[in-house]
C-alpha positions as MATLAB code, in Angstrom:
seq = 'MSLMSNILTFPAQPVRQPLRRPAALVRAAVAGQARWRRERDLRRLLRSETLPAPGHALPRLRAEEDRMNAARQEGAAEYDLHQHVLLMIAVLAESRLLPAAAPLRALP';
ca = [
     -11.880   11.712   -9.223;
      -9.425    9.914  -10.745;
      -8.194    5.897   -9.310;
      -5.062    7.994   -8.346;
      -5.883   10.856   -6.362;
      -3.975   12.666   -3.459;
      -3.568    9.662   -1.278;
      -4.042   11.931    1.243;
      -7.927   13.137    1.247;
      -8.815    9.168    1.401;
      -9.716    8.291    4.677;
      -7.963    6.219    7.246;
      -8.763    2.856    7.559;
      -8.194   -0.440    9.822;
      -5.614   -2.969    8.552;
      -8.181   -6.125    7.953;
      -7.082   -8.640    6.030;
      -4.027   -9.361    4.157;
      -3.518   -9.185    1.165;
      -4.864  -11.745   -1.899;
      -3.124  -10.991   -4.657;
      -2.732  -12.489   -8.320;
       1.209  -14.262   -7.670;
       2.507  -12.392  -11.152;
       1.410   -8.873   -8.984;
       3.017  -10.280   -5.838;
       5.943  -11.142   -7.254;
       6.280   -7.980   -9.297;
       6.054   -5.603   -5.713;
       8.573   -7.914   -4.273;
      10.913   -7.386   -6.744;
      10.304   -3.973   -6.357;
      11.272   -3.781   -2.886;
      15.104   -3.727   -3.954;
      14.512   -0.419   -5.797;
      11.775    1.323   -3.066;
      13.806    4.440   -1.313;
      11.669    4.983    1.803;
      12.179    9.105    1.567;
      11.958    9.674   -2.203;
       9.284    7.229   -2.983;
       6.886    7.210   -0.601;
       6.239   11.531   -0.358;
       6.169   10.909   -4.950;
       3.388    8.232   -4.044;
       1.787   10.612   -1.106;
       2.033   13.677   -3.491;
       3.293   14.948   -0.174;
       6.147   16.489    0.433;
       6.481   16.065    4.085;
       7.446   11.958    5.504;
       4.661    9.897    7.503;
       6.055    8.162   10.223;
       6.787    4.498    9.919;
       2.680    3.092   10.254;
       0.673    6.515    9.562;
       0.814    5.814    5.530;
      -0.537    1.760    4.779;
      -3.724    2.897    6.129;
      -4.496    4.730    3.056;
      -1.943    2.484    0.941;
      -4.121    0.007    1.722;
      -7.437    1.441    0.831;
      -5.670    2.782   -2.422;
      -4.645   -0.390   -3.208;
      -7.998   -1.846   -2.548;
      -9.480    0.664   -4.593;
      -6.982    0.139   -7.275;
      -7.499   -3.772   -7.564;
     -11.131   -3.627   -7.513;
     -10.417   -1.581  -10.462;
      -8.465   -3.847  -11.916;
     -10.710   -6.835  -11.266;
     -14.099   -4.616  -12.820;
     -11.827   -4.186  -15.773;
     -11.986   -0.520  -15.381;
      -9.941    1.113  -18.219;
      -8.279    3.581  -15.956;
      -6.205    1.093  -14.392;
      -2.692    1.152  -14.090;
      -0.760   -1.264  -13.737;
       2.286   -0.279  -13.035;
       0.607    2.383  -10.754;
      -0.825   -0.392   -8.459;
       2.320   -2.550   -8.635;
       4.015    0.504   -6.753;
       1.226    0.953   -4.108;
       2.037   -2.862   -3.657;
       5.818   -1.677   -3.349;
       4.407    0.464   -0.723;
       1.806   -1.587    0.800;
       4.887   -4.250    1.356;
       7.431   -2.017    2.954;
       5.317    0.068    5.073;
       3.805   -2.958    6.806;
       7.917   -4.140    7.470;
       7.916   -0.696    9.255;
       5.333   -1.484   11.929;
       6.175   -3.644   15.406;
       6.200   -6.756   15.309;
       3.195   -8.193   16.588;
       3.279   -8.638   20.995;
       2.968  -12.661   21.184;
       0.020  -13.487   23.150;
      -0.302  -14.738   26.522;
      -2.417  -17.190   28.282;
      -5.930  -15.573   30.220;
      -5.205  -16.947   34.226;
];
């Protein structure tokens, strides 16, 4: 299975922790937000004809981005920087669509 096989085949995993990536990679992803069009780009990235509801694609995107980051750290020959930046852009964009967490309340 290649690094960028169909993302929909990967099992969804809950988002565990914030992304910790090199600053240059994060800057590239933040800069790419201006041109991100969810309707166009997410379907292409997921290789799907249907657009998932906001928040539904995020676990799969995070799982694929984790795999891509592992390949980057290992220096794998099949690592694709362009694809990694696209995944980071998608993760950031989808994260912004999530509802804000409810404020914590003190127990009585």
